C-alpha positions as CSV (number, residue, x, y, z in Angstrom):
1,M,21.3,-91.7,38.1
2,I,23.5,-91.7,34.9
3,Q,26.5,-89.5,35.2
4,P,27.0,-86.8,32.5
5,F,30.2,-88.4,31.1
6,I,28.5,-91.8,30.8
7,L,25.5,-90.2,29.1
8,V,27.9,-88.6,26.6
9,I,29.4,-92.0,25.8
10,L,25.9,-93.6,25.3
11,L,24.8,-90.7,23.1
12,F,27.9,-90.9,21.0
13,F,27.5,-94.6,20.3
14,S,23.8,-94.2,19.6
15,I,24.4,-91.7,16.8
16,S,27.8,-92.8,15.4
17,W,26.2,-95.2,13.0
18,V,23.9,-92.4,11.6
19,Q,26.8,-90.0,10.7
20,A,28.5,-91.4,7.6
21,E,29.8,-88.0,6.5
22,P,30.7,-84.6,8.2
23,V,27.8,-82.4,9.2
24,V,27.8,-79.4,6.8
25,V,26.9,-76.2,8.7
26,S,26.6,-72.8,7.1
27,Y,28.0,-69.5,8.3
28,L,27.7,-66.0,7.0
29,H,30.6,-64.8,4.8
30,G,32.2,-61.6,6.0
31,T,30.3,-61.5,9.3
32,P,32.4,-61.3,12.4
33,N,29.6,-62.5,14.7
34,S,29.1,-65.5,12.5
35,F,32.9,-66.1,12.4
36,L,32.8,-66.1,16.2
37,G,29.9,-68.5,16.3
38,K,31.7,-70.8,13.8
39,E,34.8,-71.0,16.0
40,L,32.8,-71.7,19.1
41,L,30.7,-74.3,17.4
42,K,33.8,-75.9,15.9
43,R,35.0,-76.5,19.4
44,I,31.6,-77.8,20.5
45,Y,31.5,-80.4,17.7
46,E,35.2,-81.3,18.5
47,K,34.4,-82.0,22.1
48,A,31.2,-83.9,21.1
49,G,33.3,-86.1,18.8
50,I,31.2,-85.2,15.7
51,E,32.9,-84.3,12.4
52,V,31.8,-81.0,11.0
53,R,32.5,-78.9,7.9
54,F,31.6,-75.2,7.5
55,E,30.4,-73.5,4.3
56,K,29.9,-69.8,3.8
57,Y,26.7,-68.4,2.3
58,T,24.6,-65.2,2.4
59,S,22.0,-65.2,5.2
60,A,19.0,-65.6,3.0
61,L,20.5,-68.3,0.8
62,S,21.7,-70.2,3.9
63,L,18.2,-70.4,5.3
64,R,16.8,-71.6,2.0
65,L,19.4,-74.4,1.7
66,S,19.3,-75.5,5.4
67,S,15.5,-75.5,5.6
68,K,15.4,-77.8,2.6
69,G,18.0,-80.1,4.0
70,Q,20.5,-79.3,1.2
71,I,23.0,-78.4,3.9
72,D,22.7,-79.8,7.4
73,G,22.3,-76.7,9.6
74,E,22.9,-73.1,10.7
75,T,25.8,-72.0,12.9
76,H,23.5,-69.9,15.1
77,R,20.2,-68.1,14.8
78,I,17.8,-66.5,17.2
79,F,15.2,-68.5,19.2
80,S,12.2,-67.7,17.1
81,L,13.7,-69.0,13.8
82,A,12.1,-72.4,14.3
83,N,8.6,-70.7,14.1
84,A,9.3,-69.7,10.6
85,F,11.3,-72.7,9.5
86,P,9.7,-75.9,11.1
87,T,12.2,-78.2,9.4
88,L,15.0,-76.7,11.5
89,I,15.5,-78.1,15.0
90,R,16.9,-75.8,17.7
91,V,19.6,-77.2,20.0
92,P,17.9,-76.1,23.3
93,T,20.9,-74.4,25.0
94,A,22.1,-71.1,23.6
95,F,25.9,-70.9,23.1
96,S,26.3,-67.3,21.9
97,Y,24.5,-64.0,21.5
98,V,24.1,-61.0,19.2
99,A,23.5,-57.4,20.3
100,P,21.7,-55.6,17.4
101,T,23.0,-52.1,17.4
102,A,22.2,-48.8,15.6
103,F,25.2,-47.2,13.9
104,V,25.1,-43.6,12.6
105,N,27.3,-41.3,10.5
106,T,28.8,-38.7,12.9
107,Q,28.3,-36.0,10.3
108,S,24.6,-36.6,10.2
109,G,24.0,-35.0,13.6
110,I,21.8,-38.0,14.7
111,D,22.4,-38.7,18.3
112,F,19.9,-40.2,20.8
113,K,19.6,-42.8,23.5
114,V,18.3,-46.0,22.0
115,K,15.1,-47.3,23.5
116,G,14.3,-50.4,21.5
117,W,13.3,-50.7,17.8
118,A,10.7,-47.9,18.0
119,S,13.6,-45.4,18.4
120,L,14.6,-46.0,14.8
121,K,11.1,-45.2,13.3
122,P,11.9,-41.6,12.0
123,Y,15.0,-42.6,10.2
124,R,16.1,-44.2,6.9
125,V,17.3,-47.6,8.1
126,G,19.5,-50.2,6.4
127,A,20.0,-53.9,7.3
128,V,21.5,-57.1,6.0
129,Q,19.0,-59.2,4.1
130,G,18.1,-62.5,6.0
131,M,19.1,-61.2,9.4
132,R,16.1,-62.4,11.4
133,F,16.6,-60.0,14.3
134,A,16.3,-57.1,11.9
135,E,13.4,-58.6,10.1
136,L,11.5,-59.1,13.3
137,G,12.5,-55.8,14.9
138,L,11.7,-53.8,11.8
139,K,8.5,-55.7,11.1
140,G,5.8,-53.6,9.6
141,R,8.3,-51.3,7.8
142,M,10.6,-53.7,6.0
143,E,9.4,-52.3,2.7
144,T,11.1,-49.0,3.5
145,V,14.4,-50.7,4.8
146,E,17.4,-50.7,2.5
147,N,18.5,-54.3,2.3
148,V,22.0,-55.3,1.4
149,T,23.8,-58.7,1.3
150,S,26.8,-58.0,3.7
151,S,27.7,-56.0,6.7
152,D,30.6,-54.2,5.0
153,Q,28.3,-53.1,2.2
154,L,25.9,-51.8,4.9
155,L,28.5,-49.8,6.7
156,R,29.9,-48.3,3.5
157,M,26.3,-47.2,2.6
158,L,26.1,-45.5,6.0
159,G,29.5,-43.9,5.5
160,S,28.3,-42.3,2.2
161,S,25.1,-41.1,4.0
162,R,22.8,-43.1,1.8
163,I,21.0,-44.2,4.9
164,D,20.6,-42.6,8.4
165,I,21.1,-45.7,10.5
166,A,22.7,-49.1,9.9
167,V,21.4,-52.0,12.0
168,T,23.8,-54.9,12.5
169,G,25.3,-56.9,15.4
170,Q,27.5,-54.8,17.6
171,I,30.6,-56.9,17.0
172,N,30.0,-56.8,13.2
173,G,29.8,-53.1,13.1
174,L,32.8,-52.4,15.3
175,Y,34.9,-54.8,13.3
176,H,34.1,-53.2,10.0
177,I,34.5,-49.7,11.3
178,N,38.0,-50.7,12.3
179,V,39.0,-52.7,9.2
180,L,37.4,-50.3,6.6
181,G,38.8,-47.2,8.4
182,L,35.3,-45.7,8.7
183,S,36.2,-43.1,11.3
184,N,32.9,-41.2,10.6
185,I,30.7,-44.0,11.9
186,R,29.9,-44.8,15.6
187,A,27.5,-46.9,17.6
188,L,24.6,-45.5,19.4
189,T,24.0,-46.8,22.9
190,P,22.7,-48.9,24.4
191,A,22.3,-51.8,22.0
192,I,18.8,-52.2,20.7
193,E,18.5,-55.6,22.4
194,K,20.5,-58.7,23.3
195,D,19.4,-62.0,21.6
196,A,20.6,-65.4,22.6
197,L,21.8,-67.5,19.7
198,Y,21.1,-71.2,19.1
199,H,22.6,-73.8,16.8
200,Y,20.0,-75.3,14.4
201,L,20.1,-78.6,12.5
202,H,17.8,-79.9,9.8
203,I,15.3,-82.3,11.2
204,K,17.1,-85.3,9.6
205,H,19.9,-84.8,12.1
206,Q,17.8,-84.4,15.2
207,A,19.6,-87.5,16.7
208,L,22.6,-85.3,17.2
209,V,20.8,-82.7,19.3
210,P,21.0,-84.3,22.7
211,L,24.8,-84.8,22.6
212,L,25.4,-81.3,21.3
213,D,23.1,-79.8,23.9
214,L,24.9,-81.7,26.7
215,T,28.3,-80.7,25.4
216,I,27.2,-77.0,25.3
217,K,25.9,-77.2,28.9
218,E,29.2,-78.8,30.1
219,M,31.3,-76.1,28.3
220,I,29.2,-73.4,29.9
221,A,29.5,-75.0,33.4
222,S,33.3,-75.3,33.1
223,G,33.7,-71.7,31.8
224,E,35.4,-72.9,28.7
225,L,32.8,-71.4,26.3
226,K,33.0,-68.0,28.0
227,R,36.8,-67.9,28.0
228,L,37.0,-68.9,24.3
229,R,34.4,-66.2,23.4
230,E,36.3,-63.5,25.3
231,T,39.6,-64.5,23.6
232,L,38.1,-64.5,20.1
233,S,36.1,-61.3,20.7
234,K,39.2,-59.4,21.7
235,L,41.0,-60.5,18.6
236,I,38.0,-59.5,16.4
237,Y,37.5,-56.1,18.1
238,D,41.2,-55.3,17.7
239,A,41.1,-56.6,14.1
240,G,43.7,-59.1,15.1
241,I,41.8,-61.8,13.1
242,M,41.1,-61.1,9.5
243,I,37.9,-63.1,9.1
244,N,38.1,-63.2,5.3
245,A,41.7,-64.5,5.3
246,P,42.0,-68.0,3.6
247,E,43.1,-69.7,6.8
248,N,39.9,-68.4,8.6
249,Q,37.4,-69.6,5.9
């Protein structure tokens, strides 16, 4: 039986000739959850010995570019993305997660225990365009959803009462509430759901998938991935990391 470290070496040499330039991976500008994913994935690529470069895009544009092979992949997306974008290959093991959460304006009087997406039906809802978890969760009513291009824009809209509920990842919402000083916004509980997040590569880079998957599994088994996520999450929640600062781009 081939030992894991030997398999890593074999996989590395089998793909080294393919990768002449860095793998270009997109992440979502101004999105704390994507920043977190980028930092985790950066470490995964480093441990796998694969050079990577990250470029920031809006969610919808990112998918258009990656699905056409104009960039090499997505930092992380939900499991079902591959059904809608068959040219994107999912690395089998999830390395992060997103907790879609309903945020409300405290002055609206809206307060209820969240029981899935159906709980949001009576309300004016806003979401970030291209966020697949929102598109799937709000399927059938997307024509009535206020779509914006960024999480900070979404939370500002909620703060000015232009919508009743803002749906975004929990860490995204809490970060922007803190940074923007939106004291009149809070999260309803529990989160709408919890979705595992997977790294995606354009099909032309499918040779990289086994090595990346093995690296993720080893980092999960050692506890390294969990420790790194906890450290980064605390800094983000406390606004100790300014995700839009030049050094974090």
